[in-house]
Structures are given as structure tokens and as C-alpha cells.
C-alpha positions as CSV (number, residue, x, y, z in Angstrom):
1,M,3.3,-11.1,13.4
2,T,2.8,-9.3,10.1
3,Q,5.2,-6.7,8.9
4,P,4.2,-3.0,8.9
5,I,2.9,-1.5,5.6
6,E,3.4,2.1,4.7
7,L,1.4,4.0,2.0
8,I,3.4,6.7,0.2
9,I,2.4,9.1,-2.5
10,E,5.1,10.3,-5.0
11,E,5.1,12.8,-7.8
12,P,7.6,11.5,-10.3
13,A,6.5,14.0,-12.9
14,L,4.7,17.3,-12.4
15,G,1.0,16.7,-11.9
16,S,1.4,12.9,-12.0
17,Y,0.9,11.1,-8.7
18,V,1.5,7.5,-7.9
19,W,0.9,5.5,-4.7
20,R,3.2,2.7,-3.4
21,L,2.8,0.2,-0.5
22,L,6.0,-0.5,1.2
23,E,6.5,-3.4,3.6
24,T,9.1,-2.9,6.3
25,D,10.7,-5.0,9.0
26,T,9.3,-4.7,12.5
27,D,11.6,-1.7,13.2
28,G,10.2,0.2,10.1
29,A,13.4,-0.3,8.2
30,N,14.5,-2.0,5.0
31,P,11.4,-1.1,2.9
32,K,10.5,-3.2,-0.1
33,V,7.7,-2.5,-2.6
34,L,4.7,-4.6,-1.9
35,R,2.3,-3.1,-4.5
36,D,2.3,0.1,-6.5
37,A,0.0,2.1,-8.9
38,F,-0.5,0.7,-12.3
39,D,-1.3,4.2,-13.7
40,P,-0.5,7.7,-12.3
41,A,-3.4,9.8,-11.0
42,D,-3.9,13.5,-11.9
43,T,-4.2,14.6,-8.3
44,Y,-2.6,13.8,-4.9
45,E,-6.0,13.1,-3.5
46,A,-6.9,10.6,-6.2
47,A,-3.6,8.8,-5.7
48,L,-4.2,8.8,-2.0
49,A,-7.7,7.3,-2.3
50,A,-6.5,4.6,-4.7
51,G,-3.6,3.8,-2.4
52,Q,-5.9,3.5,0.6
53,R,-8.1,1.1,-1.3
54,A,-5.1,-1.0,-2.2
55,L,-4.0,-0.9,1.5
56,Q,-7.4,-2.1,2.7
57,S,-7.4,-4.8,0.1
58,E,-4.0,-6.0,1.3
59,I,-5.2,-5.9,4.9
60,R,-8.3,-8.0,4.0
61,R,-6.1,-10.4,2.0
62,R,-3.8,-11.0,4.9
63,A,-6.6,-11.4,7.4
64,A,-8.5,-14.0,5.3
65,P,-6.1,-16.9,6.1
66,A,-6.2,-16.1,9.8
67,Q,-10.0,-16.0,9.7
68,A,-10.1,-19.3,7.9
69,Q,-8.1,-20.9,10.7
70,H,-10.7,-19.9,13.3
71,H,-13.6,-21.6,11.5
């Protein structure tokens, strides 16, 4: 079973937004940073879109080994 992944958006400086993917245990506790933004975005929406792309990429990356086993 894979661990849950949470996408969060933070504003460490006014008008500067960064996304972060956190991996937690099966209870949703003990988060650790899996991936995070290289550069901040100017808007929350832009950071959210970039974070969603990173999340989809991570999901595809994790699914690839499972798909390879079925072929």
C-alpha cells in the first residue's frame, strides 16, 4: 500500500506562493517532504496548478512499476 500524499500551498513571503507534496503514514501523521517547488509562484492559483502537476507526475511515477509487473 502506498502512503498518502498531501499537496499544500504556503505563502512564506507576501505574494510568493510555493507548493509542497507531503507524504504521511497511513494515519495521515508524521508528514515528510516528498517534493517541493523550485521557484515561488506569483499567485496561489499558479502554485496550486504547479503542485497538481507535480502530484500527477508522482502518481504516474509510482504507478509505472506496478503496471510493468502486469505485462
